[in-house]
N, C-alpha and C positions, 0 to 999 in steps of 0.2 A: 229552729227559728223562734225569736221572742214574740210575745203577743201581750196585748192589754185587753182585758175583758171585764165584764161586770161594771160598766161605766168607768173603766180605767182604774178601778180599785184593785183588781187582781192582775198582777204582773207575773207572767209565767213563761215557760219554755215548752215548745211543741217538738216532738220527734216524728218525722214522716218517713214512710217507706219510700226509698228512692225509685223503686220500680213502678209502684202503683199510685203513690201519693196518699195512701191511707195513713191516718194518724195512728201511730203506734203507742205513743205516750203523751200525756199532758201533765205538767207539773206546775203548781203555783209556787213561785219563788218568794214573792213579797206580797204583802197585803197593805195597801195604802188607803186609809179612809178618806183623805182629802188630797187627791192628786193635783188639784189646781188647774187653772186654765193655761193653755199654751197656744202657740201659733197654729192657724188652721191647716197649714201644710205639713205639720209635724204630728207625731204620735208619742205616747208615753213609753213605747217600746222600740224606738227607732235604732239605737246603737246595735251594731252587728255582734253576735256572740263569737267567741274564739274557742276552738277545740285544740287542745294540746294533749296528745296521748289519750288517756281515759278521763280527762277533766274538761269541763266546759265553763268558760268565764262569761258572765253576763253583767251588763251595766245598764242601769235605768236612770242615769243622771243623778239628781239629788235624792231620788227615791231609794236608791241602794245599789250595791254591787255584791255579787255572789260567785262562788265556785261550786259547781255541781259535778257529781259523777255521772256516768252514762246512764245509770239506772234512776237518776233523778234525786238521789240523796244529796242534800246540801252540806258540803264540807264546812263552809264558812260564809258569812255574810256581814257586810259592814255598810255604814252610811257615811257619805261625804257631804256635810251640810254646805249648800250654796244655793243661790237663786239661779236655776238653770234657764230662766227667762223664757225664751221661745220653746223650751222643752228639752228633754234628753236628745242628744244628737251625735256628738263625736263618739267614736268607738275607742275602746282601749287598744293598747299595743303591747306586745310581749317583748321584753328585753332580758333574755336569760331567765332568771328566776323571778323577775319582776313583772308586774302588771302596771303599765304606765297609763295614766288617765289625765287628760287636760280638762279641768273644771273652770272654764272661763265664763262665769255667770254675770249677773247684773248686780247692782248695789242694793236692790230691794225687789219686792214683789211688784210686778208690772201689770199683769192682767187681772189681779184680784188683790185682796188684802190678807192673803194667807202668809203668816209669819213662820219662818223656819228657825228653830232654836239651834244654837251652836255655830252660826255662820261667823267665821273669823276673818275671812277675806273674800271679796267677790270673784277674784281670778287667781287660780293657782294650778300647779301641776304636781301630781302626787304619784309615787311609786309604791305599790303594795307588794308584799311578799306573796307570791301567787300560791304558796302552799298553806299559808296561815291567815292571810288577809291583813296582817299587821303592816302599819306604815313604816317603810324603810327610809323614805325621804319625802319631803314636801317643800316646794318652793313657791312663794307668793309671787305674782307678777308685780314688778315695781310700778308699772302703769299699764293701762290697757282697758279695752272695752269688751263687751260680751262677744264671744266667738264659739264656734262649733266644729272645730277641725280635729281630725284624728292625728295623733303624733306619728312621726316616721322614725324608725330606728335604723341607724346606719352603722355598719361595722359590727364587730363582735368582741367579746372579751374586754380587756382593759381599754380598748380604743373605741368602744361603742359610744355613740352619742344619740340622744333623743332630740329630734328637731320638732318643735311645736309652734305652730302659727297661732298668734293671738291678736287682740286688738292693738293696733299701732306698732307692733313689732313681732318678728319671729325670733325665737331663742333656741340655742342649742345647749343641752344639758349633758353633763357626764352621766351616762346611764347608771353607773354603779353608785354614785354619790349625790347626784342632783346638782353638782357644782355647775354654775353657768360658764360655758366655754366661750361662746360668742353670741352676739345678737345684731340684728339689722333692723333699723327703724323705717317705718313707712306711715302713711296716713290711711287708716282704714279700721273697720270693725266688722262684726258679724261674719268673720272669715269661716267659710265652709270647706273649700277644697283642701285636701290633704297635701302636704309637701311631697314632691316627687323627686326621686334620686335621678341624677343624670347618667349618661352612658358610662359604662365601666371605665375607670381610669380618668374620667374627666374631672372629678373632684367637685362637681356642681350639684346643687339642689335647686329645684324650681318651686317658688312660693307665690301664691296669689295674695293680694293685699285686702280683699274684701270690699265692702260698701264704703262710699257711694260711687267712687270712681276707681274701679279695680285696675291694678297693674300686675304684670307677671315679672318677677325678678329672678334672674339666674345668679345664684350666690355661690362663691367658692367656700368650701367647708373647712378649710385649714386655718382660718383666722382665730384671733383671740380678742376678747373685749368687743367694743363697738366697731363693727366692720362696715357700717353704712356707706362710708366714703372710700373704702379700700378694697372691698371684696365683691362688689356687684359687677359681674362680668358683662351683663347686658340686661336690658329691661324693655318691655313693650306694654303699651296701654290699649291699643286698638283690639276690640273683640275679645277681651279677657273675660273669663267666666266668673260669675259670682258664686255659683253653686257646684257645677260639675268639676271634678278634678281633672287636670290635664293627663294625657296619656303619652308615655314614651315608647316608641317602637324603633329599635335600631338607632339611627342617628337623627330621627325626626321626633318632634314634640307636637302632638295634636291637641288642639283646643276646640271644645264645643261650648260656646257661651250660652247664656240663658235664652237668648233670642234666636238661637239656632245657627249663628254664624260659626262656621267651622274653618279652622286655620291649620295649615301644616307649616311648622317652623323648623329651620335648621337648629338642632339642639345645642350646637356649640356656639353659634353666632347670633341666633334669634332672627335671622333673615327669613322673610316670608317666602315660602315656595308656592303656595296657592291658598286661596280663601274662597269659600262658597257659603251660601245660605241654605240650610236645610229647613224643611217645613216644620212648624210647630215651635213650642217653647220647651226648654229642657231643664230638669233638675238632676236627673241621673247622670252618672259619669260614663264616658265611652269605655268600651272594652276592646281588647285584641283577642280574638278567638279564631283558631284554625286558619290563620293567615288573613283574616278580615277584621275590619273595624266595625263595631256595632255601636250605634248611638240611638237610644230609645227616648222619644219625647214624652211629654206629660199626658198625651192622649193615647199612648200605647203603640205608636208607629215607630218601627225600627228601620233605620237607614243602614244599609250594609255597604261599606266602602272597601276598596282595595288600597292598602297603604302604598305610597310611592310619590314620586316627584310631581305627578299630575293628579287632579281630582278625577276619581272614577267611582261611580255608584253602580252596583250590580244588582241590587234588590231593594224592595220596599215592602215590609211586612206589617200588617195592621192588626191590632187588638182593640176591641172596643172597651177600654177601661182606663181609668186614671192611673198613671204610673209615675211615681216620684222616686222610687228606690232603684239603685243600681242593680242590675241582674247579677246572679252568681253563676259560676261555671262548675260543673261536675262531670268530668270526663268529656264526652261528646254531647252533653246535655246542657241546655240553658234554662235556668230557673228564674222566672220573672214574677215578682210580687206586685200585684195591683192592689187597688183599694178594696177589692172584693175576694180575690183568690190568689193561689199560687199556681203558676202554669209551668209545666215542663215541656220543653221543645227539644227534639233531637232523637238520636238513636245510638245504640252501642256499635 
């Protein structure tokens, strides 16, 4: 897991023992003398690391991106200059031998007067060779505003596409070349939820439009060019999340919005099957674990639901801690990162 210490100037990686939680290794990856101010709900080490074989890929927004071996040795590091505004947020995605990162920043420093040299465009998507860190392709956003979404890679080989939500539009890129395949326009910015692939064979992807009036769009992915008026299968506006990513389970799409309103939609038609309000406010995304839906709110309360055509809650578990990050799953264990600690729940 990534971490920021020494007043956010030391950006590093921690390795913990899965059984005991003891810290095995601690490695400083980057040293930043002026990390700058960011949003109070964010941190300088928010993006999730990716492990592929014996390599670990970490991204700290405009501070830097790196590839490490399991022993902490840094194979390569690079910096992608842009104003990440509210701070590092969206995580990278793997597309074959590429590490794809959406860098949807702002036009200038917002919280302070810190200037970043080398900023060529405020919003762009870049693919790095994950073995060398060299740029394989980079595409500036034609228009758009700051966003924080993680790209979604659909397909593989020559047919793979990278779907990246940004300000005012979502764009699909050819994974190998970065060529724009299709795009869909909407009105929105500060997009946080990741695009979600539809049921197998549906050809759909679900995209949230961001602030201030979020919508959820179901878009067919076989289009070319501007598909705004041709490939939106359906859309909904009521109870759409600003931060939590939707969750697909079988033929149902589950939404937990920031105010706790939870909806179950038919994934093919968008028809509402049920809608209920959970207690609390939510930033973390819902999970599907061992046949149950888990939704953890910002004060550490986890709602345990059974997926299906009717609302059914089977448990309510409480932690006394601020919880903004989506939990991770490892086997039969749930890893919950709060503002103070990492908690492991479950057994083998």
